[in-house]
N, C-alpha and C positions, 0 to 999 in steps of 0.2 A: 477206494479210489474214486475221485470225482470224475464226472464226464469229461471235463476239460483236461485233466491230467491223463486220462485214458486215451482221449483222442490225440493229444499231442505226443504221447508215448508211441502210439501206433504209427503216426506219421513219421516219427523219428526212426523207428525200426524199418519201416518201408523205404524211406528215403535213404537211410544208411546202407541198406542192402542194395538198392537199385543203383546208387551212385557208383559203386564198384564196376558194375557191368556197363554203365554209361561211359566211364573212363576208358575201359577196354574197347568198347564198341566204337568210340571216337578215334582211337589212335592205333590199335593193333592192325587194322587194315593197311595202314601206311607202312608198317613193318613188312607185311606179306607182299605188298606191291614193290617195296624197295628190294626185297630179296629176289623177286622175279625179274626186276630190272637188272640187277647184278647178274642174274643167270643169262638173260638175253645178251648182255654185253660181254661176259666172260666165257659163257658156255660151260661153266663148271657146275656139275650136277649137284654139288652140295647146296647151292643157292636155290635150286629147284626144290630140293628136299626141304629146305627151310621154309620156302613159300608154302608148300603143301602142309607142312606140320603146323605152321602158324594159322593157315586158313581153317584147319579143323578146329583149332581153339576158338577162332572168331565165330565159327558156326555155332559152337556150343554156347558161348557167352551171348551171342546175339539172341538165341532162342530164350535163354533164361532172362535176359534183359527185357525182351518183349513181354514176357509174362509179368515180371515185377513192375514194369512201366504201366501196363494195363491196370494192375491193381491200384497203383497210385492215382490213376485217372478216376477210378470209381470212388476211391477214398475221399477225394476232394468234394464230391457231391454228397456222399453218405455222411461224412464226419463234419463237414463245414457247409451246410446247406445255405446259410445266410450269406456266406462269402460268395458262393457260386451264384446265388440269386442276383447279387449286385454286380459281381466282377465278371461273370460268365460272358455277357455281351461285350465287355470291354477287352478281355484278353483271349477271346476265342480265336482270333486270327492266327497268332503264333502256334496254337495247338493244331489248327487245321493244316497249316503249312508243315508242321512237324510230322503229321500223319503222311503227307505226301513224300517227304524226305525218307520216312521209314519204309514206305513201299518201294521207292527207288533203290534204297539200300538192300532190301530183301531180294529184289530182282537181280541186281548186280552181283550180290554175293552168290546167288545160285549159278549165274554164268561163270563166276570165277571157280567155284568148287567143282563144277561138272564140265567145264569147258576146256580142260587141259587136253591138248592134242585134237580138239574138235573145232576150236575157234582159231582164226588167224592170230599169230602171236601178239600183234599190236592191239587187236580187239580184246584179247584176254587180259593183257596188261592194263588196258584202259578200264575194263570192268572193275579191276581191283582198285584203281584210283577213284572210280565213282563210288565204291563202297566207303572209302575214306572220306571223300568230300561230303557225301550224304550223311555219314555218321557225325561229322563235325557240325553240319547244318542242323541236324536234329537236336544236338546238345545246345547249340546257340539259341535255337528257337524256344526251347523250354526255359532256358535261362532268362529270356526276354520276359516270360511270365513272372519269374521270381523277381526280376528287376522291377517290374511293376509293383510288386508287393513292398519293395523297399523304397521305391521312388515313384509314387502314383502319378500318372499323367493321362491325358486323353479324355478327361471328363471334368464336370463340375459337380460338387456334392451339395445338393440343395434339399433341405428338410429330410435328410436320411435317404436320399435317392440320388443316383447318378444321372446327370442330364448332359446334353451336348457331347455325346460320346464320339470319340475319334479313335478307332481301333489302331490305326497306323501310328499315331502319336503315342498311344499306350504301349505299343510293342517297342518302339524305339525311344524308350524312356531314358532318363539321365543315368540310371544305373546300368543299363544294358551293356554298353561298350566295355566298361571296366570289369564288370562281373564276367562277361563272356571271355575276354582276353585272359583273365586270371584263371578261369576254370579250364579253358582249352590247354593252356600251358601246363597246368597241374595234371591234366589227363595224360599228356605226353610224358611228363616226368614220372608219374606213378606207374604207368604201363611199361615204360622203358626200363625202369629199375626192377620191376617185378619180373619181366621176361629175362633180363640179364641175370638176375639172381637165380632163376631156375636153371639156366644154362651153367652158371658157375657151380651150383650144387651138384649137377650131374657130372661135371668134370671132377669135382672133389670126390665123388663116389667111384671114380675110376671108369667112367663110360668109355667104351671102345670107339665111340663116334666122336672123337676129340675134335676133328676138323669141323664137324657139324656144330658143336657147341661153341667152339672158338669164334666162328663167324657169326653165329647167332648172338653171342655175348657182345661182340664188337658193334654190330648193327644196332642192337637194342639199347646198349648203354650209351652209345654216341647220341642217340635220340634223347635219352633221359638226361644225359649230362648237359647238352646244349639247353634243354628246357630248364634245368635246375639253375643254370647260370643266368637265364633270362627272367626267371620268376621274380627275383628281387625288384627288377624294374617294374614289372606288372604290380607287385605288391605296393610299391611306392605310389603308383597311380591310384590304386584302390584305397590306400590310406588317405590320400588327399581328397578323394571323392567322398569317402565316409565322413571325414572331418567337416566337409561342407554341408552334406545332406542329412547325416544322422549323428549329431554330436553326442547323443546319449549312448549310441553304440560304441563310438570311439572312447568315451569316458569309461565304459564298462570293460572294453578290451584292455585298457591300461590301468583300470581301477583308480581313475583320477577323481578323487572325491571333492577336491577344491579347484575352482577356476584359477588358472595361473598363467602368468607371462613367463616365457622361458621354461615351460613345463619339461620335467625330466622324462626320459624313456626308461621304463622299468624292465629289468630282466629277472624273471621269476617272481617270488614273493607270494604271500598269502593274504588276500583281502580280508579286512575286518569291517563289516558294514556298521556294526554298533559303534566302534571307535572311529570309523571313517579314516582308516589308515591301512597301509600295506606293510606287513611284517616280513623281514628277511629278504627284501628285494635289493638288487643291485641297481643303482641309479646311474644313467648316463645324462649328465647335466644338459639341459635344453634340447635333448634329443627328440622328444615328442613334438615340440613346437617346430623344429626343423623338418621332421618327417611329415607332419600334417600340413604345414604351410610354407615350407622352404624358407622359413625365417626363424632363427633361433630365439628371437625375442617375441614371437607372436603369442597372442593370448589363446589358450585352449580351454574351451568350456568344460567345466567339471560337473559332477553329479549334483553339486549344490545349486546349480541353475535349472535342474530338471525336477519337476514335481515328483515326490516320493512314490506315488502310485504309477509313475511311468518309468521307473528304473527297470532296466533289464536285470536278469539274474547275474550279479556281478562275478561271483566266484567261478561259475561255469564258463562264462564268456572269457574271463581273464585267463583261466587255465587252458582253455581250448586255443586261444590266441597264442599263448606261450608255446604250446606243443606244436602248433602249425609252424611258427617261425623257427623254433629250434630244429625241427626235423627238416625244414626247407634249407636251413643253413648247413646242416650236416650233409644233406644230399648234394648241395652245391660244392662243398669241399671235396666229397668223394668224386663227383663228376669232374671237377677241375683236375684232380689228381689222376683220374683215368685218362683224360685227354692228354695230359702231359706225358704220362707213361707211354701211351700209344704213339706219341710223336717221337719221344726221345729214347725210351727203353722198352720197346714192345715185348721183348722176351720176358719181362717181369710180369706180364699179364697172366702167365701160366704158373706163377708162384702160388703156393697153397695159401699163404697169408693174404695175398691180394684176392684170390678167389673166395676165401672165407669172408673177407670184408664185403665183397659184392653180394655174396649169398645172404649175409646178415642184413643187407639193405632191402631185401625183397619186399617186405611189407611196409616199409617206411613211407613210401609215396601215398599209399592208400590210407594209412593212418593220418597223414597230413591232410588229405582231402576230407576225411571224416571230421577232423578238428576244424578245418576251415568252414565246412557247412554248419557245424555247431555254432561257430561265431556268427555266421550270416543269419541263421534262423533264431537262435536264442537271443542274440544281441538285438534283434528287432522287437522282441517282446516289450510290452504287452500288446503290440499291434499285429494284426494279420495283414492289414493294409496300413502302412505307416502313416500315423497321424490322422487316419480316417475311420478305421473300424478296428475295434479291439478283438483279440482272439476269443475272449470269453463271450463276446456277443455273437460270434459266428458259429460256435459249436452246436452240434445237433442236440436237441432235447431228448432224444430217444434214450430210454434207460438201458443199462446193461452193456455200455460200451467197453467195460473192462473185459468182458468175455470175448468181444471182437479183437481186442488187443492181444489177449492170451492166445487166441486162435492164430492170429497172424504170426506171432512169435514162433509157434509150433510149426506152422507151414513153412515159414522162411528158414527155420532151423533144419527141417528135413530137406528142403530144396537146396540149401547151401551144402549139406552133407552129400547129397546126390551129385551136385555139380562138381564138388571137389573129387569125388570118387571117379566120375567120368574123365575129368582132366588128368588125374593120376594114371588112369588106365590108358589114356592116349599117350602120355609120356612114356609109360612102360612099353607099350606096343611099338612106339617109335624106337626105343632103345633096343628092342629085339629085332628091328629091321636091319637091312643091309647097311654096313658102315661105308658110306661113300667117301672116297678120297677126292681130292680136287681135280683129278684127271681121269676118273673112271667113266666108262661109257654111260650115256644118259638112260639107256633102257633099264638100268638097275633101279631107277626111280619108280618105274611102273611096278616092278617086283616089290619094292619097298611098300608102296601104297596097298598092294594086295595083302602083304603080311600084316600091316598095321590094321587093316580093316577086319581081318580074321583073328586079331589078338595073338 
């Protein structure tokens, strides 16, 4: 395994692991805050129990996300020293602000977890909202750095060095807004569907805490469904942005080998680089031209206009894009169906077939997120800073990077297993707690927390 392949593989594993916790950290605090708000409004203990249960999950995922995020920070310097030597002074600003947001999030989470019945109700609720705001801010600031890699700004490149550096312009680069919007919505969708799926699974298993899971499912899937219906609008903005800034990435996403006017949109298909064609694809005439430029007759640049040594890996990028779009479409359909049932036929939400469908959707959002980041990162290749620095020129010359990659895989495998075990134990502890009904006295919630803490 070459140094380049080992370094890229290690970053892929690290980022793929961390992005799950980033999504949860950005959006699950909003669920716990929404549950507490419902509790303050209705005084129904089930919402207090939901807020407490979700906050424990937030605490676990926050801790693991902090560890994996720290590892990523070190990997940027250890695996890509040339990149950091030039880009560090340019994109250091969003990373420093992200650190501030992280500390604010940690403080607010501590207040929320340990402030029940100790803080005034408004202050406690406000601390939960601060966790959500700072979590989203952390994600958006990190995405600003990734946006810089896709759309370099805030410097001039002269004789292999960056001059006239403007960190603010670099942070608010042309890719920042569309990437941030797309990622934030994806985080709400993935977390909402995952949380709803867990509640649906518990109901299918015959949980005695049916009211708890019913309300949790409704809150979580409402968030996920609204996000899933908004995501195509964000995707449209992203597609138009990529078409303008990174034509090679768009061509790889759609496996468009020849520049065309009225280019078709492909559904599925297997790219063939040698023959420069796509087998077994379904074509939507003029769909790509319309998607990219809002003009069905617009010209879309194909790979024939891109030097061969600057082609991204076509097959990986194309398949990842198809997976992302396919899963997003499926979740939008499930989300729309859920909202319709909740409005017109709410009793059907307890039907086993409906619960089974929701439970089956548990991992789909995270799979779509992983596919989307594959498109973003693989589709940018062979550049680590698009059009400025190649990935191969930024990698560390230190030998033996394959052992670092294997070590990271082992560590993350163990960390993932431990995290899953802890979350399962939290769910089981919650299931063994008191089954609160909508009108039972609130002091039962304190007894529930004691039982859950002692397993």
